[in-house]
C-alpha positions in Angstrom: 0.0 0.0 0.0 1.2 3.5 -0.6 0.3 4.7 2.9 0.6 3.1 6.4 -2.4 1.0 7.3 -4.8 2.4 9.9 -5.7 -0.1 12.7 -8.4 0.2 15.4 -7.8 -1.7 18.6 -11.0 -2.3 20.7 -10.6 -3.8 24.2 -12.0 -3.0 27.6 -8.5 -3.5 29.2 -6.5 -0.2 28.8 -3.2 -2.1 29.3 -4.0 -4.5 26.4 -4.8 -1.5 24.1 -1.6 0.3 25.1 0.5 -2.8 24.5 -1.0 -3.6 21.1 -0.7 0.0 20.1 3.0 0.1 21.1 3.8 -3.2 19.2 2.0 -2.2 16.1 3.5 1.2 16.0 7.0 -0.4 15.8 5.9 -1.8 12.4 4.8 1.7 11.3 1.1 0.9 11.6 -1.1 3.9 12.6 -3.1 2.8 15.6 -6.3 4.1 17.4 -7.8 2.6 20.5 -11.2 2.3 22.1 -12.2 0.8 25.5 -15.9 0.4 24.8 -18.3 -0.3 21.9 -19.7 3.2 21.9 -16.2 4.8 21.4 -15.4 2.2 18.7 -18.4 3.0 16.7 -17.7 6.7 17.1 -14.2 6.3 15.7 -15.4 4.1 12.9 -18.0 6.8 11.9 -15.3 9.5 11.8 -12.5 7.7 9.9 -11.6 4.8 7.6 -9.7 1.8 9.1 -8.0 -0.9 7.2 -8.2 -3.4 10.1 -9.9 -3.7 13.5 -8.7 -5.9 16.4 -12.0 -6.5 18.2 -12.6 -8.0 21.6 -15.9 -9.9 21.8 -16.9 -8.9 25.3 -17.1 -5.2 26.0 -18.7 -3.3 28.9 -21.5 -1.7 26.9 -22.1 -4.2 24.1 -21.0 -7.4 22.4 -18.4 -7.3 19.7 -21.0 -8.8 17.3 -22.9 -5.6 17.4 -19.8 -3.6 16.4 -19.3 -6.1 13.5 -22.8 -5.5 12.3 -22.0 -1.8 12.2 -18.8 -2.5 10.3 -20.6 -4.7 7.8 -23.3 -2.1 7.2 -21.1 1.1 7.1 -17.4 0.0 6.8 -17.3 -3.1 4.6 -13.7 -2.4 3.6 -12.5 -2.8 7.2 -11.0 -6.3 7.9 -11.9 -7.7 11.4 -9.7 -10.0 13.6 -11.5 -11.1 16.7 -9.6 -11.3 20.1 -11.2 -13.8 22.5 -10.5 -15.9 25.6 -10.7 -19.7 25.7 -14.2 -19.6 27.1 -15.5 -17.5 24.2 -14.6 -19.8 21.3 -18.3 -20.1 20.2 -18.5 -16.3 20.0 -15.4 -16.2 17.9 -16.9 -18.8 15.4 -20.1 -16.6 15.3 -17.9 -13.6 14.4 -16.3 -15.6 11.6 -19.7 -16.3 10.2 -20.3 -12.6 10.3 -17.3 -12.0 8.1 -14.3 -11.8 10.4 -11.0 -12.7 8.8 -9.6 -14.7 11.8 -9.5 -14.9 15.5 -6.8 -14.9 18.2 -7.0 -16.6 21.6 -5.7 -14.7 24.6 -3.0 -14.9 25.5 -1.2 -14.8 22.1 2.3 -14.3 20.9 3.4 -11.0 19.4 4.7 -12.8 16.3 1.4 -14.6 15.9 -0.4 -11.3 16.1 1.8 -9.6 13.5 1.6 -12.6 11.1 -2.2 -12.6 11.3 -2.4 -8.8 10.9 0.0 -8.9 7.9 -1.9 -11.8 6.2 -5.2 -10.0 6.7 -3.9 -6.7 5.2 -2.3 -8.6 2.3 -5.6 -10.4 1.6 -7.3 -7.0 1.7 -4.8 -5.6 -0.8 -5.2 -8.6 -3.1 -8.9 -8.3 -2.9 -8.7 -4.6 -3.8 -6.5 -5.4 -6.8 -8.7 -8.2 -7.9 -11.8 -6.0 -7.6 -10.0 -3.3 -9.6 -8.9 -5.7 -12.3 -12.4 -7.1 -12.4 -13.8 -3.6 -12.7 -11.4 -2.7 -15.5 -12.3 -6.0 -17.2 -16.0 -5.1 -16.9 -15.3 -1.6 -18.3 -13.2 -3.1 -21.2 -15.9 -5.6 -21.9 -18.5 -2.8 -21.9 -16.4 -0.7 -24.2 -15.7 -3.6 -26.5 -19.4 -4.5 -26.6 -20.3 -0.8 -27.2 -17.8 -0.6 -30.1 -19.0 -3.9 -31.6 -22.7 -3.1 -31.4 -22.3 0.5 -32.5 -20.0 -0.3 -35.4 -21.5 0.5 -38.8 -20.1 -2.8 -40.0 -21.5 -6.3 -39.3 -19.2 -8.2 -36.9 -19.7 -11.9 -36.7 -18.3 -15.3 -35.6 -19.0 -18.7 -37.0 -18.5 -22.2 -35.6 -16.5 -24.8 -37.6 -19.6 -25.8 -39.5 -20.3 -22.2 -40.7 -23.1 -21.5 -38.4 -23.3 -18.0 -36.8 -22.4 -17.9 -33.1 -22.6 -14.1 -32.9 -23.8 -11.3 -35.2 -23.7 -7.7 -34.2 -26.8 -5.5 -34.3 -25.7 -3.7 -37.5 -27.1 -6.7 -39.4 -30.6 -5.4 -38.7 -29.9 -2.0 -40.1 -28.1 -3.2 -43.2 -30.0 -6.5 -44.0 -33.2 -6.3 -42.1 -32.5 -9.5 -40.1 -32.4 -9.5 -36.3 -29.3 -10.9 -34.6 -31.1 -13.7 -32.9 -32.7 -14.7 -36.2 -29.3 -15.6 -37.6 -27.5 -17.1 -34.5 -27.4 -20.8 -35.1 -28.2 -20.4 -38.8 -25.7 -21.2 -41.6 -24.0 -18.3 -43.4 -25.6 -19.3 -46.7 -28.8 -17.9 -45.2 -27.8 -14.4 -46.1 -25.5 -14.9 -49.1 -26.9 -14.3 -52.6 -27.1 -17.6 -54.4 -24.8 -16.6 -57.3 -22.1 -15.6 -54.9 -22.0 -18.7 -52.7 -19.1 -20.3 -54.4 -16.7 -17.4 -53.9 -18.0 -16.9 -50.3 -17.2 -20.4 -49.2 -13.4 -20.0 -48.6 -13.9 -16.8 -46.6 -16.7 -18.1 -44.4 -15.0 -21.6 -44.0 -11.3 -20.4 -43.8 -9.2 -23.3 -42.5 -5.7 -22.1 -43.6 -3.2 -19.5 -42.4 -1.3 -16.9 -44.4 -2.1 -13.5 -45.9 -5.3 -14.7 -47.5 -6.8 -15.1 -44.1 -7.4 -11.4 -43.7 -8.0 -10.4 -47.3 -11.3 -9.1 -48.6 -13.8 -10.0 -51.2 -16.9 -8.3 -52.6 -20.1 -10.2 -52.7 -23.9 -9.7 -52.5 -25.9 -10.4 -49.4 -29.7 -10.9 -49.2 -31.8 -8.2 -47.7 -34.7 -9.5 -45.6 -38.0 -9.2 -47.5 -41.2 -8.0 -45.9 -44.4 -9.9 -46.2 -45.8 -7.5 -48.8 -42.8 -7.8 -51.1 -42.4 -11.6 -51.4 -43.3 -11.6 -55.0 -40.6 -9.0 -55.8 -37.2 -9.8 -57.1 -34.8 -10.7 -54.3 -33.0 -7.5 -53.2 -29.3 -7.6 -52.3 -26.6 -5.5 -50.8 -23.0 -5.3 -52.1 -20.6 -5.8 -49.2 -16.9 -6.3 -48.6 -16.1 -9.4 -46.4 -12.9 -9.7 -44.4 -12.4 -12.8 -42.2 -9.8 -14.8 -40.4 -9.7 -18.3 -38.8 -9.9 -19.0 -35.1 -7.6 -21.7 -33.8 -6.9 -23.2 -30.4 -3.2 -22.4 -30.6 -0.9 -20.0 -32.5 -1.1 -20.5 -36.3 2.6 -21.5 -36.5 2.3 -24.4 -34.1 1.7 -27.9 -35.4 -1.5 -29.7 -34.6 -3.7 -26.6 -34.2 -7.4 -27.1 -34.3 -9.8 -25.0 -36.3 -12.5 -23.5 -34.1 -14.4 -21.3 -36.6 -14.1 -17.9 -38.2 -14.5 -14.3 -37.2 -14.9 -11.4 -39.6 -16.3 -8.1 -40.6 -18.9 -7.4 -43.3 -18.9 -3.8 -44.6 -21.5 -2.1 -46.8 -19.7 -0.7 -49.8 -22.8 0.3 -51.8 -22.0 4.0 -51.4 -18.4 3.3 -52.4 -19.5 1.4 -55.4 -21.9 4.2 -56.4 -19.1 6.8 -56.0 -16.7 4.7 -58.0 -19.3 4.3 -60.7 -19.8 8.1 -60.7 -16.1 8.6 -61.0 -15.7 6.1 -63.9 -18.7 7.7 -65.6 -17.2 11.2 -65.2 -13.8 10.0 -66.6 -15.5 8.3 -69.5 -17.5 11.4 -70.2 -14.3 13.5 -70.0 -12.6 11.2 -72.6 -15.6 11.5 -74.9 -15.6 15.2 -74.4 -12.0 15.5 -75.5 -12.8 13.5 -78.6 -16.0 15.6 -79.3 -14.1 18.8 -78.8 -11.5 17.8 -81.4 -14.2 16.9 -83.9 -16.0 20.2 -83.3 -12.8 22.2 -83.7 -12.0 20.7 -87.1 -15.5 20.9 -88.4 -15.8 24.5 -87.3 -12.7 25.3 -89.4 -14.4 23.8 -92.4 -17.6 25.7 -91.7 -15.5 28.9 -91.4 -14.3 28.4 -95.0 -17.9 28.0 -96.2 -19.3 30.8 -94.1 -16.6 33.2 -95.1 -17.1 32.7 -98.8 -20.9 33.0 -98.4 -20.5 36.3 -96.5 -18.3 37.6 -99.3 -20.7 36.6 -102.0 -23.7 38.0 -100.2 -22.0 41.4 -99.9 -21.9 41.6 -103.7 -25.3 40.1 -104.3 -28.6 41.9 -103.9 -32.0 40.3 -103.2 -32.9 40.3 -106.9 -30.0 38.1 -107.8 -31.2 34.5 -108.9 -28.7 32.9 -106.4 -29.4 35.2 -103.5 -32.0 32.8 -101.9 -29.7 29.8 -102.4 -26.8 31.6 -100.8 -29.0 32.5 -97.8 -30.0 28.8 -97.6 -26.4 27.7 -97.5 -25.8 30.2 -94.7 -28.6 28.7 -92.7 -27.1 25.2 -93.3 -23.8 26.5 -92.0 -25.7 27.8 -88.9 -27.2 24.4 -88.4 -23.8 22.8 -88.6 -22.5 25.3 -86.2 -25.3 24.4 -83.8 -24.3 20.8 -83.9 -20.6 21.6 -83.2 -21.8 24.0 -80.4 -23.6 21.0 -78.8 -20.5 18.9 -79.2 -18.4 21.7 -77.5 -21.1 22.0 -74.9 -20.7 18.4 -74.0 -17.0 18.8 -74.1 -17.4 21.5 -71.4 -16.2 23.9 -74.1 -16.9 27.1 -72.3 -19.3 29.9 -71.2 -19.3 32.7 -73.7 -21.1 35.6 -72.1 -21.6 35.0 -68.3 -23.8 37.3 -66.3 -26.1 37.1 -63.3 -29.6 36.1 -64.4 -33.0 35.1 -63.1 -33.8 31.5 -64.2 -37.5 32.1 -63.8 -37.5 34.7 -66.7 -35.4 32.4 -68.9 -37.8 29.5 -68.2 -40.9 31.6 -68.9 -39.5 32.9 -72.2 -38.2 29.6 -73.5 -41.2 27.6 -72.4 -43.6 30.1 -74.0 -41.7 29.9 -77.2 -41.7 26.1 -77.1 -45.4 26.0 -76.2 -46.4 28.1 -79.3 -45.1 25.3 -81.6 -46.2 22.3 -79.5 -49.9 22.9 -78.8 -50.4 19.3 -77.7 -48.2 19.8 -74.7 -49.8 21.4 -71.6 -47.1 23.4 -69.7 -47.4 23.9 -66.0 -45.0 26.3 -64.2 -44.3 26.4 -60.5 -41.6 29.0 -60.1 -40.4 30.2 -56.7 -40.6 33.9 -56.0 -37.4 35.6 -55.0 -35.4 33.0 -56.8 -31.7 33.4 -56.2 -29.7 34.7 -59.2 -27.3 32.4 -61.0 -24.2 33.3 -63.1 -24.8 31.7 -66.5 -24.4 32.1 -70.2 -28.1 32.6 -71.0 -27.8 31.3 -74.5 -26.3 28.0 -73.4 -28.7 27.5 -70.5 -31.6 28.3 -72.9 -30.1 25.6 -75.2 -30.2 23.1 -72.3 -33.8 24.0 -71.5 -35.0 23.6 -75.1 -33.2 20.3 -75.3 -35.1 19.1 -72.2 -38.4 20.4 -73.6 -37.8 18.6 -77.0 -36.8 15.5 -75.1 -40.1 15.6 -73.2 -42.1 16.2 -76.3 -40.5 13.1 -78.0 -41.5 11.1 -74.9 -45.1 12.2 -75.2 -46.0 11.5 -78.9 -49.8 11.7 -78.1 -49.4 14.8 -76.0 -49.2 15.2 -72.2 -48.1 17.5 -69.4 -44.8 19.2 -68.9 -44.1 20.5 -65.4 -41.5 23.2 -64.8 -40.4 24.0 -61.3 -37.7 26.2 -59.7 -36.7 26.5 -56.0 -33.9 27.7 -53.8 -32.0 24.9 -52.1 -29.1 24.7 -49.8 -26.9 21.7 -50.3 -25.5 20.1 -47.1 -22.1 18.5 -46.9 -23.6 15.0 -47.2 -25.8 16.0 -50.2 -22.8 17.6 -51.8 -20.8 14.4 -51.5 -23.6 12.4 -53.0 -23.9 14.8 -56.0 -20.2 15.6 -56.3 -20.8 19.3 -55.7 -19.6 21.9 -53.3 -21.9 22.6 -50.4 -23.8 25.8 -50.4 -26.8 27.6 -52.0 -28.1 26.4 -55.3 -31.0 26.9 -57.6 -32.9 23.7 -58.5 -34.7 23.4 -61.8 -37.0 20.5 -62.5 -38.4 19.5 -65.9 -40.9 16.6 -65.5 -43.0 15.0 -68.2 -45.8 12.3 -68.2 -44.2 10.4 -71.1 -43.1 6.9 -71.7 -40.2 7.0 -69.2 -36.9 5.1 -69.4 -35.5 1.9 -68.1 -32.3 1.8 -66.0 -30.0 0.9 -68.9 -31.2 3.9 -70.9 -30.8 6.2 -67.9 -27.1 5.2 -67.5 -26.3 6.3 -71.1 -28.7 9.2 -71.6 -26.0 11.9 -71.4 -23.5 10.2 -73.7 -22.8 11.8 -77.1 -24.5 10.2 -80.1 -26.6 8.0 -77.9 -30.3 8.2 -78.9 -33.4 6.1 -78.5 -34.9 7.7 -81.6 -35.0 5.9 -85.0 -32.3 6.6 -87.6 -32.4 10.1 -88.9 -34.7 11.5 -86.1 -31.9 12.7 -83.7 -28.2 13.3 -83.5 -27.9 12.1 -79.9 -26.2 15.4 -78.9 -28.9 17.3 -77.1 -28.6 15.8 -73.7 -24.9 15.3 -74.0 -24.6 19.0 -74.7 -26.8 19.8 -71.7 -24.6 17.6 -69.5 -21.4 19.4 -70.6 -22.9 22.9 -70.3 -24.3 22.3 -66.8 -21.1 20.8 -65.5 -19.2 23.7 -67.0 -21.4 26.0 -65.0 -20.2 24.1 -61.8 -23.6 22.4 -61.6 -25.1 19.0 -62.1 -27.9 17.5 -64.2 -29.5 14.2 -63.5 -32.6 12.2 -64.3 -35.1 10.1 -62.4 -37.4 7.9 -64.5 -39.4 4.8 -64.6 -40.7 2.9 -67.6 -44.3 4.0 -68.3 -44.3 6.7 -65.6 -42.5 9.6 -67.2 -39.2 11.3 -66.5 -37.9 14.1 -64.4 -34.6 15.9 -65.3 -33.2 18.0 -62.4 -30.5 20.7 -62.6 -28.6 22.3 -59.7 -26.8 25.6 -60.5 -24.7 27.6 -57.9 -26.5 30.7 -56.6 -24.8 34.0 -57.0 -24.8 37.2 -54.8 -24.6 39.4 -57.9 -27.6 41.4 -58.9 -29.4 40.7 -62.2 -28.8 43.5 -64.8 -30.9 44.1 -67.8 -29.0 44.6 -71.1 -30.2 45.9 -74.5 -29.4 43.8 -77.6 -27.0 45.9 -79.8 -28.0 46.5 -83.4 -26.4 44.1 -85.9 -24.5 45.9 -88.8 -21.4 45.7 -90.9 -18.7 48.1 -89.6 -15.8 49.0 -91.8 -12.2 50.0 -90.8 -8.9 51.1 -92.3 -6.4 49.7 -89.8 -3.7 47.1 -90.5 -4.5 43.5 -89.3 -2.1 40.6 -88.9 -4.1 37.4 -89.6 -2.4 34.2 -88.1 -3.8 30.7 -88.9 -2.2 27.4 -90.0 -5.2 26.6 -92.3 -4.7 28.0 -95.8 -8.4 28.0 -96.3 -8.9 30.2 -93.3 -6.2 32.6 -94.4 -7.7 33.0 -97.8 -11.2 33.6 -96.8 -10.2 35.7 -93.7 -8.0 38.0 -95.8 -10.8 38.5 -98.4 -13.3 39.3 -95.6 -11.0 41.8 -93.9 -10.1 43.5 -97.2 -13.8 43.7 -98.0 -14.2 45.6 -94.7 -11.4 48.0 -95.7 -8.5 46.7 -93.7 -5.0 46.2 -94.8 -4.0 42.5 -94.2 -0.8 40.8 -93.3 -1.0 36.9 -93.2 1.1 34.4 -91.2 0.8 30.7 -91.4 2.4 29.9 -88.0 3.1 31.5 -84.7 6.8 31.8 -85.4 6.1 33.6 -88.7 3.8 36.0 -86.8 6.6 36.7 -84.3 9.1 37.4 -87.1 6.7 39.8 -88.8 6.1 41.8 -85.6 9.9 41.8 -84.9 10.5 43.3 -88.4 7.8 45.9 -87.9 9.1 46.9 -84.5 12.7 47.2 -85.7 11.7 49.3 -88.7 9.8 51.8 -86.7 6.2 52.8 -86.5 6.4 55.0 -89.6 7.5 52.3 -92.0 5.3 51.0 -94.7 6.0 47.7 -96.4 5.4 46.7 -100.0 2.3 44.7 -100.8 2.5 41.5 -102.8 0.0 40.0 -105.1 -1.8 38.4 -102.2 -2.4 41.8 -100.6 -0.2 40.9 -97.7 2.4 43.2 -96.3 5.8 41.6 -95.7 7.6 44.8 -94.9 7.8 46.9 -91.7 4.2 47.9 -91.2 3.2 47.5 -87.5 -0.3 45.9 -87.2 -3.0 47.6 -85.2 -4.6 44.3 -84.5 -3.6 40.6 -84.6 -6.3 37.9 -85.3 -4.7 34.9 -83.7 -5.7 31.2 -84.1 -5.5 29.4 -80.8 -4.6 25.8 -82.0 -1.6 25.7 -84.3 1.2 23.1 -84.7 4.6 24.0 -83.2 3.9 27.3 -81.5 0.3 27.4 -80.3 -1.8 30.5 -79.7 -0.9 30.9 -76.1 2.9 31.0 -76.6 2.5 33.1 -79.7 0.4 35.7 -77.8 3.1 35.8 -75.0 5.9 36.4 -77.5 3.9 39.0 -79.4 3.3 40.9 -76.2 6.9 40.7 -75.3 7.8 42.4 -78.6 5.0 45.0 -78.4 3.2 45.2 -75.0 0.5 47.5 -76.6 -0.4 45.2 -79.4 -4.1 44.3 -79.6 -5.0 40.7 -80.1 -8.3 39.0 -81.1 -8.2 35.3 -80.4 -10.0 33.0 -82.9 -10.7 29.3 -82.6 -13.0 26.4 -83.5 -13.0 25.6 -79.8 -14.9 27.8 -77.4 -13.7 30.5 -75.0 -13.1 28.2 -71.9 -10.0 26.4 -71.0 -6.8 27.5 -72.8 -8.6 30.5 -74.5 -9.8 31.8 -71.1 -6.2 31.7 -69.7 -5.0 33.7 -72.7 -7.7 36.2 -72.2 -6.8 36.5 -68.5 -3.2 37.4 -69.6 -4.5 40.5 -71.5 -5.9 39.3 -74.8 -8.5 41.8 -76.0 -11.2 39.5 -77.2 -12.4 36.1 -78.5 -14.4 35.1 -81.6 -15.4 31.5 -82.3 -15.4 30.0 -85.8 -17.4 29.9 -87.9 -18.2 33.6 -87.8 -19.8 35.8 -90.5 -18.6 39.1 -91.7 -21.0 41.1 -89.5 -19.8 39.3 -86.3 -16.2 39.9 -87.3 -16.6 43.6 -88.1 -18.4 44.2 -84.8 -15.8 42.4 -82.7 -12.9 44.2 -84.4 -14.5 47.7 -83.9 -15.2 46.8 -80.3 -11.5 46.2 -79.8 -10.2 49.1 -82.0 -12.8 51.8 -81.0 -10.5 53.6 -78.6 -7.8 53.9 -81.1 -7.1 57.1 -83.1 -9.3 56.9 -86.2 -6.2 57.1 -88.4 -4.0 54.1 -87.8 -0.3 54.6 -87.2 0.9 52.8 -90.4 -1.6 54.8 -92.5 -0.5 58.0 -90.8 3.1 57.4 -91.8 2.1 56.3 -95.3 0.0 59.3 -96.0 2.3 61.8 -94.4 5.7 60.7 -95.6 4.8 58.7 -98.7 8.0 56.6 -98.5 9.5 53.7 -96.7 11.7 54.8 -93.8 14.7 52.5 -93.0 
């Protein structure tokens, strides 16, 4: 013990008390004495004693009465009875009341010390045993708490594969109660098709690494009485198990006693893995789609440029005017297809601003409803809807795709329900939807059409996938919607059941920016007189682009690569701003004329648009650059814009769009370009 034991001596003979106190003090025991029962009980009430030496016969009461008090109020106090030869029966009665031992008077001092020490040692051992037992009870309670509150199913099996223990998690995950499974074979809960691969794990009889490895399998979910006719439901789990033996695994002759293991629900993990695989697959398809769209847009640019030039020299009375306009419309249709491909490829947001989705839904659905009289449109739009930062043209394209999709699902007519609401996404919901938590605007487009099976729903957002017959759809509408919404940091999903219609839902991040109304600018051809450096690796684009620019009044310098453009600007910079180069048969300047604007293709072999832009800016920090690409403004183009590029125009563009974009960039310049000022003032080339 860490402290000296406290001993109470109770005897009606003062000399006996003094002698015992003296002897015990020599062994560093702390001793108190009492000559009667009343004093003894008073001392016991005021302090704690490890041991009491108690005479049976006292003047005021029997020692048995003091023992009753000790048993009731001081059970930790060990009692040794002191008695004369004539009081042996009383000593036996005291032992029955719980006394440790008794001593007959007269006794030897060594005998007294030995008995006292033994009593105190037994008391210490009892304390330690109680403490260990208490700790074991606490550990067992903690272990049981951990087992029963684990989200996983923890189980043990006997050598025959019957459950001997199943934790309570089995009811939450599978619907079986623990006592329903104890004594039952493990095959009770294993899906039939997975029994073969489950046998080794449930009946493990070997040692080695495989004993604790895991396996995925399906377990049955308990069916309720009203669902007996339904297909058996199952839960995908990961099983880890190890054998139980009567001796260490390395020893010979060990006996197999059963198995213990853990069953973990991995349904959520499998769902997230499937989501990730789907996202990676869609990303790969998006890269392919973006490349196709870029090349096709370059081809359309050649067609559109030539049509624009022909229309500028053709009035409405010309016999080919209508056909030229028709070709232009076909080019627009082709551009719409590539725009959908780029949308799926997450190709960018062109003109982003804070907008009210309610207004966009009203306008788009009213326009759609005027052409589809057989569809009844119902709107439930939340007032005070949070603004969202969107490219209105792209989101309108998404909505129209969803409306058309619903129309195809209701060939005999039906109801289209449009709903908006504000919704805050929690952390758990964000994880499930692969979003950031926070405020979102939810849009729902629900129809009463034919619905979709599960296999169709898994592929609905893939490019070129369509359920329509050949020639009735490109399979790009929903793929484009998927890419556009993901590019707006939102999600689009579908819930559907065959014969019961479909609901497409969209979540878009809410914005704190205010919605601003803007007026549509008037479309017109704007001429100019500046010098333009046109950079593109496609000969077709250079030819038609130069012709369009010259038609607008600009002087044109052409470059077929980024390196050539850099060399041209270096030559102009070293020759001085006043220099004017000679013009060849192509109309291109190869001398020292410094361009007022560079129209730069983004994707070129060797030196791409980004590197070319940086090197042009290093030569002339004030040079103005209009970026042009068959891709959209997002990604690489947006990074170039962030570095100071003045604008972006997507191929194919017509002459009106080109003229407006150029004047927008050049409008702050002096009306008379620097090269032309030098040419008209000096009239000669200055070396």
